[in-house]
N, C-alpha and C positions, 0 to 999 in steps of 0.2 A: 852696753844699752843694743836690745835687741831690735833689729831692723824691720819694717813695715812686711817685707818678705815672709821673713820670720817667723811672726804674725799669723801670718795668713797660711802657712803649712801648719805651722802648730794645731789654727783654728780646724785646718783641714782635716787632719788626725784625729781630734777628737771629734770632728762629726761625723767621720766613718764609722768610729768603735760606739756612738751613742747608735749610730743608724740602727747597727749589726745589735745592741743590744735591746732595744725598743722590735726591733723587728724579729728579731730571735723569740724574746718572749709571745709577739703577735702571731708568730707560724703555731707555736706550743698552745696557744688558745684557740685558734682556728682549729686546727685538726685535732684537738682536745674533747671541742664541740661537735664536731662532724661526726666524731665515732662515739661519742657518748652516750647516742642512741641506741648502738648495735646489740648491747646485748639483752632490752628488752622490747626491740620493736615486734616481734611476733606477740612478745604477749601485749602491747601497747595495743595491736589491730586485735587481738580475743576478748581485751577483760575493758577497752573505752571505745572502739570501733565496732563493736558487735557482732564479728567473725567468730563461726564455732566450728567447723568443717577445718579438719588439720590439712586437709591437703590444698583449700583453699587460703588459707594461713600463709603456708608457704609457697604457694605461686604468687601473693601479693606481697610476702617479704621480698621476693627475689627481683619482683618488676618494683618495686620502692628502692629498694639500693640501688639496683641498674639503672633507676632515670636518674638520677643527680648526676652518673657518669658522663648518660648518652648527652644531654645536652649542655656537661662541659665541654665535650668532645668538640662540640657543634659551634660555639658560641665563642672558648675561648682565643683563636686567632682573631676576630670581629675587635675584644679586648685589647689584643696587643697594636693592634693597627693602632686604636685609639690613645692609649697609650706612646706613642712612638710621638704621636699630634700633639695631644693636649699636655701629654709629663704621666711618669708614673705615681708618681703621689697620688693624684687626684682619681686616676686608676684603683689605686688600693684603697682610698677611703670609699670610694662609689660600692668597691664589695665589700668588705665590711661591715658598715653599716647598711646597706642593703641586705646582706645574709643574715643579721641580727635579727631585722626585723620579721623578714620571712623562717626563721627561727622560731621566735614569738608565736607566729601564725600558727605551726603547726602543732603548738598544744592546744589549741581550738577549735583543731582538726573533726568531724563528727562522723566521716565514712572513710574509707579505704582510700577512696578517690581524689578526695580533697588532698591528702598526704601525699598521695603521688604527685599531683599536679604542685604542689608547694615545692618536693625534693625535685621537681622537673626546674622549677621557676629558680630556685636555689644553685641548681649547676649554671643556670643561664645567665646568673649576674656572678657566682662566684669569681675568683681571681685574684683572692687575697696572695694568696705564695707566687706564681708567678708574676706578678708586681713587686712584691716585697723580695722577690732573690733581683730581679733586675734590677730596682732602685740601689741595691746593696753590692752590684755586680757595676754599677756606674757610679758610684760615689769612694770603693774601695780600693786602694793601692795596687799596681797588677802583682807585686811583692806578695802582699796577704791574700789574694782572691780563694787560692786554694783552702787558706786557712778559714775565712771567712766563708766561704760553700760549705765547707764540712762542718761549719758550727750550724748556719741554717738547716743543715741537711739534721742535725741531731735536733734541733728546736721541734722542725715536722715530725720525726722517729718519735720521740719522747711524748709530745701530746697523741701521737695514734697507739703507744703502748699504754698510757696512763689514764686515758681517754674512757675505754671500755670500762676498767676498773671504778672510775672516778664515778659513773652515769649508774655503774648496778649498784656500789653504795648508797648513791642518793635516791635510785629508784628503792630501795626498800625503807628509805629515811622520810621519803618527801611525798612518793608515787609515782606516775610517769608523765601525768602533765605538766607540773613544775619543773622537771627538768629541760623541757625545753625555752621554758621562760629564762633558769637560770644559765642556759646554752648562750640565750638571745643578750642577754646581759655582759657575759665574759668577752662575746664578739663585738659588743658597742664598747666598753671596758680596749681592748684593745687595737680596736678604730681611733679613740678616744686619746690613747699614748700616742697612737701614729700622728693622728694631727697636730699636736700641741707639739712633738718632741723632731721628730723626723724631718731631716732639711735637701732639697732637692737643688742642684743647680740645674736647672732645664729650661733652655733657651726658647721661649713659647715662639716669639717672631719668625725665630728661622724657623723652626720647626712648620709654622706656619707656611712659609714662603715655598715650604720644599714640595714638589711635587708629589700629590699622593696618588696610589694606588690601592687596586681593590684587594681585597683579602687574595686571592686565590691568583693574579696577579702576582702581592707580595710572596706566596710559597712556592711559585714557578721562578722568581727571583732567586730563592731563597734554595730551590733545591739544585740550582746551580754547583752551589758550593756543597761538592761532594760530602767533607767532612762533616758538614753539617748531619746531611742524612747518613751517613752512618753514627753518629751520635742520638739522633731520634731513635733510630734502631733500637740501641743500646736500652733507653730509655722504655719503650716497647717492650720488649723483652726481660729487663729488668721486671717490670710488672705483672706480666704474663706468668713467668716463671716464679712467683710470689706469691700473686693472687691465686694461679692457676688450682696449685693442689688443697691450695685454705680452707674449701669448704668438706673437703675431703680427709684432711687430719684427723679428725675424732675419731673418724671411723679405722683409719689406721692407725692409730693409739691403740682403740681398742681390739683390733686383732694382735699388734704387738705386746698389749699388757693381759690378753687374757682373760679379763675380767668387768664385769663393770665397777668395783668397787676404786674409789679416787677416782675415775675418769672423767667426770669436766675437769677438777682441778688438773691433770696431769695431760690432758688437752690441752686448758689453756697456756701451762707453762710452755709446752712444747709450740705452741701456736706464736708466745711472744719473747721468746727466750733470743731469736733471728734478731726484733725488734731492740732488745735491749745489748747485744752486741755490735749490733751497726750504732747505734747511739753513742756508744763507747767510742768504737774505731772512727767514725766521718771526721772528727775535729784533728785526732790524730796524723790519718791517712791524707788530710786537708793540708795542714802543717808538710807533711811528708813529702807533699807533689809540688808544694812551693819551690823545695830543695832540690827535686831530682827531676821537675816537667809533670806536668799534669797528665803526659800523652803515658809516659810509662805506669803510673799507677794505673791508668784506664786498664790498659793491657795486663797488667798484676792483676787487679781484681777481677776480671774480666774470667780467666783463666783460673784461678784460684774457688771463683763463685759457681762455675762450669764443672770442676773439679769435686765440690762438696755437694752439689744438687746431685749428680747422679749415683754417688755411694748412699743414697737416702731408699732407694730403692733396694738395696740390698743389708740393711742392720734387720739382726734379730730380736732386738728386744727396745727399750724405750731409751734406758739409760745412753744408747748407742745413738740413738734417733737428735737426743737431747744436744751432743756433744759436736752431732754432724752440723746440726743447724745453726747453732752456737758458731762455729767456724763459718759456715756461709755468711751471717750476720758481719761478721769480722768485714769478710770480700765487699761483701753487699755496700758497706758503709763506707768507698771508696770508689764506688759509681756514681750514684747521683751529683756529690760533690764535684767530682773531675770530669764529668760531662756536661755541669753550669759551668765551669769553667772556660772549659774548651770553648763552650757557645759563643761564653766572650769575647772569644778569643778569633774565632773564623767568621763571625757572622760579621759584615757591613756595618759602618758607620751610619746611626741613625735609625738600624733594624731591632736594635736589641730585645724590646719589648716582644715587636714580631715571631722573634725565634722562639724568646723564652713561652709565650704564648702556643707556638706549637707546639712545643716540647711539652707543657703544661696539658694540651690537646690528645699528643700520643701518650701519657701517662695514664689520662684518662680511661684512653681506649683499650692499654694494658687491661687494666684494671677492670672493664668493664666485657672484653674478648675470653680472658685469663679463666676464670669461673665455668664458661660459657663453653668452650674448648674441651675444657678441663674435664667436665660433667658430661657434655656427650661422646668423646672417648674415653671417659675411665671403662664404661663396658665391655671394650676390646681388650682395652690394654692394659685397667686398673690403673691404680694409684701409683706403681712401681715405674708402669711406662708414659706415665704422666712426666715423673722427675727426669726418665733420661733422655726424653723428646726435650725437657724444656734446660738440661746441659749441654744436649749437641746441637740445640739453637745458639745459646749461649757461645758455643767454641765455633761453629761459624761465623758468628758475628765476629770473634777475635780478628779471623781473617780477613772480612770486609775491615776493619777499622785499620790494621795493619797497614790493607795498601791504601786507603784512606788519609791517613793519616803521617805513612811510613812512605809515601810517592817520592820519587827523584827530587820534584818540582818541589813539594813541600819539605824535604829536609834542604835543600837550597835555601828556599827562603826563610825557614827557624837560622839555618846557618848562619 
């Protein structure tokens, strides 16, 4: 006979696995939906929204692309605060269904300004991914945390990789505006699946009686936990290092290749190969972190990422760049999952959603600042200098992480 306690344990184990599967699928659909429009954004502005000047198209494309990250950076902490008060699942559904509606509206945009406003609104109500990660972290057994975070990372990365390919193929088949309707439908599907299948153990009565503090007060409280600040810095630098050189990669590939033949194909392969190796490595390194410790994998991955970013400045052929960027993706696969796992470890109880929302906000900041800084500095130091600068920043971050996660009082606590 199986005891009642045994049945409850079995149900709990099944629940975290089901949550992980459904939210992996949700993360994939959300990230694929968010990146589907990237291959044809400039063409959408030109052919459907009436822009003709190439410089104007370039300016509007950059502003529209950044607008989503700008508002996401501002509003993520607010949603994190509300998640700690009302639950993660309701915030996940708010974001999923809200973004699906806004995405459909983008298909009806008549001017670039309409599209910019909708992109900024999308960033304002976004938050599916941090809510999903927070929910998974709250329901996953501690000994499986690294594996679960790795799986979630693979869902986000695979969506990011495949989204542009899917969007480009669909654009040729059905046109630009229907892509927004299809994306909205996919986001609704992900949200509906979460509504029907994802379970969360959240005591709203207990949360309601807990004293509520403002977003800034919450950040001030979390900032006193030094490991959290080091982990937020890791997230920012990961995105800075990855997104900073991204707009310059096609030009760099052209310099290495020496001709325009198959240039688009090569540039796309160079850009995506990092994500491919990241997708494969994330679950493996996540499982490894459960065995030897997330902090060790974080240090190993930071050093590995730094020493594979810097050599990109010194390659002499495209095949060499491909090899180095493949290795970079492997080490990158050990960063965000271990950061998310360690955030859960060091965050005070009841503030998990806030911590993950600040991490998501920092990620958006890196996505926004990276290309801007790299573009501004590339005229002086070139893309080679951008690679070297990013690697140096990651190495400096290694020192900060070691000092904060391996301090005597931390070691005593962990011991």
